[in-house]
C-alpha positions in Angstrom: 10.3 -49.3 11.4 11.5 -52.3 13.9 8.3 -54.3 14.0 9.7 -57.3 16.2 6.9 -59.9 17.4 7.6 -59.0 20.8 7.0 -55.6 21.2 3.1 -54.7 21.0 3.5 -51.0 20.6 6.2 -51.5 17.6 4.0 -54.6 16.2 1.1 -52.3 16.3 2.6 -49.0 14.8 4.2 -51.6 11.7 0.2 -53.0 11.1 -1.1 -49.6 11.1 1.2 -48.7 8.4 0.2 -51.9 6.5 -3.5 -51.2 7.0 -3.2 -47.5 5.6 -0.8 -48.6 2.2 -3.4 -51.8 1.5 -6.4 -50.2 1.5 -9.4 -50.1 -0.9 -6.9 -49.7 -3.5 -6.0 -53.3 -3.5 -9.9 -54.4 -3.8 -9.2 -56.3 -6.7 -7.2 -58.5 -5.6 -10.0 -59.9 -2.9 -13.8 -61.3 -3.8 -15.2 -58.7 -1.7 -13.9 -56.2 -4.1 -17.2 -57.6 -6.0 -19.3 -57.0 -2.8 -18.5 -53.8 -2.7 -19.8 -52.9 -6.3 -23.3 -52.9 -4.7 -24.4 -49.7 -3.0 -27.7 -51.1 -1.5 -26.3 -52.5 1.4 -29.0 -56.0 1.2 -27.5 -56.4 -2.3 -24.1 -56.8 -0.7 -25.0 -58.8 2.0 -26.0 -61.7 -0.6 -23.0 -61.2 -2.6 -21.1 -61.5 0.7 -22.8 -65.0 1.4 -21.3 -66.1 -2.2 -18.5 -64.8 -2.1 -17.5 -66.0 1.2 -19.0 -69.4 0.4 -16.5 -69.7 -2.9 -13.5 -67.9 -0.9 -11.4 -71.3 -1.5 -8.6 -71.4 -4.2 -6.9 -68.7 -5.9 -8.3 -65.8 -5.8 -8.6 -65.5 -9.2 -10.4 -68.3 -9.8 -13.1 -67.4 -6.7 -13.4 -64.0 -8.8 -14.2 -65.7 -11.8 -17.0 -67.8 -10.3 -18.3 -65.1 -8.1 -18.7 -62.5 -11.7 -20.8 -65.2 -13.5 -22.9 -65.6 -10.3 -24.0 -62.3 -9.9 -24.5 -62.2 -13.7 -27.4 -64.5 -12.8 -28.5 -62.5 -10.2 -28.7 -59.2 -11.9 -28.6 -55.5 -10.6 -30.5 -56.1 -7.5 -29.4 -59.6 -5.9 -31.4 -59.2 -2.7 -34.6 -59.3 -5.0 -33.5 -62.0 -6.9 -33.4 -64.3 -3.3 -36.5 -62.3 -2.0 -38.2 -64.0 -5.5 -36.5 -67.5 -5.9 -38.4 -70.2 -6.5 -36.1 -73.5 -6.6 -38.5 -75.1 -9.0 -38.4 -72.2 -11.6 -35.1 -70.7 -10.6 -32.6 -73.7 -10.3 -32.0 -74.3 -13.5 -30.7 -70.7 -14.1 -27.6 -72.0 -12.3 -27.4 -75.2 -14.5 -23.7 -75.2 -16.1 -22.0 -73.3 -12.9 -18.9 -75.2 -11.4 -16.1 -73.5 -8.9 -13.9 -76.6 -7.8 -16.7 -79.3 -6.2 -19.2 -77.1 -5.9 -22.0 -77.5 -8.6 -25.0 -74.8 -9.9 -27.4 -76.8 -7.4 -25.3 -76.7 -4.7 -25.5 -72.3 -4.9 -29.6 -72.5 -5.7 -29.7 -74.6 -2.4 -27.9 -72.4 -0.7 -30.0 -69.8 -2.2 -32.9 -71.3 -1.1 -31.9 -71.5 2.4 -30.6 -67.8 2.5 -34.1 -66.7 0.9 -36.6 -69.3 3.7 -33.5 -67.0 6.5 -35.3 -64.1 5.1 -38.9 -64.6 4.9 -38.6 -66.3 8.6 -36.8 -63.5 10.2 -37.1 -60.1 7.7 -33.4 -60.4 7.2 -30.8 -62.2 7.8 -29.2 -59.9 10.5 -32.4 -60.8 12.3 -32.4 -64.0 11.9 -28.8 -64.3 13.1 -30.1 -62.6 16.4 -32.9 -64.4 16.7 -31.3 -67.7 17.5 -28.0 -65.9 18.9 -27.4 -67.3 22.6 -28.2 -64.4 25.2 -25.1 -61.9 26.2 -22.2 -60.4 24.3 -19.6 -62.2 26.2 -16.6 -64.0 24.1 -15.9 -64.5 20.5 -18.5 -65.4 17.8 -17.8 -69.0 17.8 -21.5 -70.1 20.0 -23.5 -67.4 17.6 -22.3 -69.0 14.7 -23.1 -72.3 15.6 -26.7 -71.4 16.6 -27.0 -69.3 12.9 -25.3 -72.3 10.9 -27.3 -74.8 12.6 -30.6 -73.2 12.1 -29.9 -72.7 8.8 -29.3 -75.6 7.3 -32.1 -77.2 9.2 -34.7 -75.4 6.9 -33.8 -77.6 4.4 -33.2 -81.6 5.1 -31.3 -81.4 1.4 -28.5 -79.6 2.6 -25.8 -81.7 2.0 -21.5 -81.3 2.6 -21.2 -79.4 -0.3 -24.0 -76.8 0.1 -22.7 -76.7 4.4 -19.1 -76.2 3.3 -20.5 -72.3 2.0 -20.1 -72.1 5.8 -18.3 -74.4 8.0 -18.7 -73.9 12.1 -16.9 -73.9 14.7 -18.5 -77.0 16.6 -16.6 -79.0 13.1 -13.5 -77.8 15.0 -12.4 -76.4 11.3 -10.6 -72.6 11.2 -14.0 -71.4 9.6 -12.3 -69.1 7.0 -15.0 -68.7 5.2 -17.6 -67.7 7.7 -15.4 -65.4 9.6 -14.2 -63.8 6.5 -18.5 -63.4 5.7 -18.6 -61.8 9.0 -16.2 -59.7 8.9 -17.6 -58.1 5.3 -20.9 -58.0 7.2 -20.2 -56.6 10.8 -17.3 -54.0 10.7 -18.2 -51.3 9.4 -17.6 -49.3 6.2 -13.7 -48.6 5.6 -13.3 -49.2 1.9 -12.9 -52.7 2.0 -15.6 -53.9 4.7 -19.3 -53.3 4.3 -21.1 -52.1 7.9 -24.2 -54.0 6.7 -24.9 -55.7 10.2 -25.3 -53.0 13.2 -26.1 -55.0 15.7 -23.3 -57.3 15.9 -20.2 -56.8 17.8 -16.8 -56.6 16.2 -15.2 -56.7 18.9 -16.1 -60.7 19.0 -15.4 -61.1 15.5 -12.2 -64.0 14.9 -9.3 -63.8 12.3 -10.4 -65.5 9.3 -7.6 -68.0 9.2 -6.4 -69.0 5.4 -3.1 -70.8 4.5 -1.4 -67.5 4.2 -2.1 -66.0 7.6 -1.5 -69.6 8.8 1.8 -69.3 8.1 2.1 -65.3 9.3 0.5 -66.2 12.8 3.0 -69.1 13.2 5.9 -67.4 12.4 5.1 -64.4 14.9 4.5 -67.4 17.6 0.8 -65.9 17.9 -0.4 -69.8 18.3 1.0 -72.8 19.5 -1.2 -75.3 17.8 0.6 -77.0 14.8 -2.7 -78.0 12.8 -5.2 -75.6 11.8 -8.5 -74.9 14.0 -10.9 -72.9 15.6 -8.5 -72.8 18.1 -5.5 -71.5 16.4 -8.1 -69.3 15.2 -9.1 -68.3 18.6 -5.0 -67.9 19.7 -4.4 -65.6 16.8 -7.3 -63.2 17.5 -6.7 -62.9 20.9 -3.6 -61.6 19.9 -4.8 -59.0 17.9 -7.3 -58.5 20.6 -4.5 -57.0 22.7 -3.7 -54.7 20.3 -7.3 -53.3 19.4 -9.7 -54.9 22.0 -12.6 -53.6 20.1 -12.0 -54.4 16.6 -9.3 -57.2 16.3 -9.6 -58.6 12.8 -9.2 -55.3 11.6 -6.0 -56.1 10.2 -7.2 -58.7 8.1 -7.0 -57.5 4.6 -3.5 -55.8 5.5 -1.7 -59.4 6.5 -3.3 -61.5 4.2 -2.1 -59.4 1.2 1.6 -60.3 2.4 0.7 -63.7 0.8 -1.6 -63.0 -1.4 0.7 -60.5 -3.3 3.6 -62.2 -2.8 5.3 -60.0 -0.5 6.7 -62.8 1.9 7.1 -66.5 0.8 7.6 -69.7 2.3 10.4 -71.6 2.5 9.5 -75.6 2.5 6.0 -74.6 3.7 7.3 -72.4 6.7 8.2 -68.9 7.3 10.4 -67.3 9.7 9.4 -64.8 12.2 12.4 -62.3 11.2 11.1 -62.9 7.7 7.1 -61.3 8.4 8.8 -58.8 10.4 11.0 -57.8 7.9 8.6 -57.6 5.0 6.1 -55.8 7.5 9.0 -53.3 7.8 9.3 -52.9 4.2 5.8 -52.6 3.5 5.2 -50.0 6.1 8.3 -47.7 5.3 7.9 -48.2 1.1 6.1 -46.1 -1.0 2.7 -46.5 -1.1 1.1 -47.6 -4.3 
């Protein structure tokens, strides 16, 4: 199978095959595998906010930190958050660290989520309450509105706490926020979780991490040199040509190319041919 960047049909065929190969059997290579341990949507939602917020650095480190947090939250994370009392419960996170984040940052973030849920009835309702009217365009404006309203609930929300949910208004590539929304908004397909049902998946934006940034540059999906929200929009626009109703559905499979070491950068860069060869080989090879 030849996967040319200039042939949308061939590229989509390769991405379809790649998505079929790298599916829920690879959940142990991603933080979402821990999110999906929970059957109830409300529990998946809380763990997803934490998993996405911690999703920087090595996958093994992210999953290890998340394991420590879910051990504190117990079997029903949503109930823990609903009953969360900072003066009583924040100390339970003492000693937790994940790179530059401390347990106090996590406790403050959970306090914000608890307030948002209490004020609107659910986090999805809190999202919708402040979302701009209309459904055109990408999800960027709604994400900005959600984040601003969330962090306004507690003036103690430091830059470290805000780091858990990056916003497009800052120019950030917003990988963690876009990852969170992919998990919550896309239907339950064995990888994503289908928790939010009133937000359109056609508006989602590709969560660009270091691996995917190299891929989209190599494939010519962006002309930008520096990562940022503009690059995420450009790359998503190319995928939207392949699937207008669900442009980020190939994200999990594409991410495996880098996470599993199927393609490797030379001097920090990838060639288009190397990506196309990896897509073709992964699509045509035996399934694990």
